[in-house]
C-alpha positions as CSV (number, residue, x, y, z in Angstrom):
1,X,-4.8,42.0,-13.7
2,X,-4.5,39.3,-16.2
3,X,-5.9,35.9,-15.4
4,X,-5.9,32.5,-17.2
5,X,-8.6,29.9,-17.2
6,X,-7.8,26.5,-15.6
7,X,-9.9,23.7,-14.2
8,X,-10.4,22.9,-10.6
9,X,-11.0,19.1,-10.2
10,X,-12.5,18.3,-6.8
11,X,-12.6,14.8,-5.5
12,X,-14.5,13.9,-2.3
13,X,-13.8,10.3,-1.3
14,X,-12.8,7.9,1.5
15,X,-9.6,8.8,3.4
16,X,-8.4,5.2,3.0
17,X,-7.8,6.0,-0.7
18,X,-5.5,9.0,-0.1
19,X,-2.1,7.4,-0.8
20,X,-3.4,5.5,-3.9
21,X,-5.2,8.5,-5.3
22,X,-2.2,10.8,-4.9
23,X,0.0,8.4,-6.7
24,X,-2.6,8.2,-9.5
25,X,-2.9,12.0,-9.7
26,X,0.9,12.4,-9.8
27,X,1.2,9.8,-12.6
28,X,-1.6,11.6,-14.6
29,X,0.5,14.8,-14.8
30,X,-1.0,17.0,-12.2
31,X,1.5,19.6,-10.9
32,X,0.1,19.4,-7.4
33,X,-3.0,19.0,-5.2
34,X,-4.4,20.0,-1.9
35,X,-6.0,17.6,0.6
36,X,-8.4,18.6,3.4
37,X,-10.7,16.6,5.6
38,X,-14.3,16.5,4.7
39,X,-17.6,15.6,6.3
40,X,-21.1,15.2,5.2
41,X,-23.9,12.8,4.3
42,X,-24.5,10.9,1.1
43,X,-26.2,7.7,0.0
44,X,-23.4,5.7,1.8
45,X,-24.2,7.4,5.1
46,X,-22.7,10.1,7.4
47,X,-19.0,10.6,7.4
48,X,-17.1,12.2,10.3
49,X,-14.3,14.7,9.9
50,X,-11.7,12.7,11.8
51,X,-8.5,11.5,10.1
52,X,-9.2,7.8,10.6
53,X,-9.9,5.2,7.9
54,X,-13.7,6.0,8.1
55,X,-13.4,9.6,7.3
56,X,-13.6,11.5,4.0
57,X,-11.1,13.7,2.3
58,X,-11.4,16.5,-0.4
59,X,-8.7,16.5,-3.0
60,X,-8.4,19.6,-5.2
61,X,-6.3,19.7,-8.3
62,X,-5.8,22.9,-10.4
63,X,-4.8,21.9,-13.9
64,X,-5.5,22.2,-17.6
65,X,-8.6,20.8,-19.2
66,X,-6.8,17.8,-20.6
67,X,-5.3,16.7,-17.3
68,X,-8.6,17.2,-15.4
69,X,-10.3,15.0,-18.0
70,X,-7.7,12.3,-17.8
71,X,-7.8,12.2,-14.0
72,X,-11.6,12.3,-13.8
73,X,-11.9,9.5,-16.4
74,X,-9.3,7.3,-14.6
75,X,-10.9,7.8,-11.2
76,X,-14.4,7.1,-12.5
77,X,-13.2,3.9,-14.2
78,X,-11.2,2.5,-11.3
79,X,-13.0,3.7,-8.1
80,X,-16.6,4.7,-8.7
81,X,-18.0,1.2,-8.5
82,X,-16.5,0.3,-5.1
83,X,-15.9,3.5,-3.2
84,X,-17.8,6.5,-2.0
85,X,-16.5,9.2,-4.5
86,X,-17.8,12.4,-5.9
87,X,-16.0,14.3,-8.7
88,X,-16.8,17.7,-10.1
89,X,-14.9,20.1,-12.3
90,X,-15.2,23.9,-12.3
91,X,-13.7,26.7,-14.4
92,X,-11.4,28.9,-12.4
93,X,-9.1,31.9,-13.1
94,X,-5.5,31.7,-12.0
95,X,-2.9,34.5,-11.9
96,X,0.2,32.3,-12.4
97,X,-0.6,29.9,-15.2
98,X,2.8,28.3,-15.3
99,X,2.1,26.6,-11.9
100,X,-0.8,24.7,-13.3
C-alpha cells in the first residue's frame, strides 16, 4: 500500500460561522471539507451539540501543506479575536493524493 502525506486542518468553532467559513475555505483552494457538530467546554463556556446558533462545529480539511497554512493564517487573522475558535494541524496519510 502506497500512501502520501497530507495535512488535516481541524477547526472547532461557533456554528454561526459555518456559511462564512466554508466560503473562505473554498476561496483558499481547499478541495473539500467535512463538517460535524461538536460539543465541549473551553474558556468561553460549555457548548451543546445542537445545531442552533449557540452550538459548535468541527470542520476538517484534508489538503496540502501550503493550503493548510493559508487557511489557518486567514482564520487566525480574521476570527480569533472575536469568536471561539481552535485550529490544529496534523500530518496524515492518504491513499488517493489527487483528491487532496
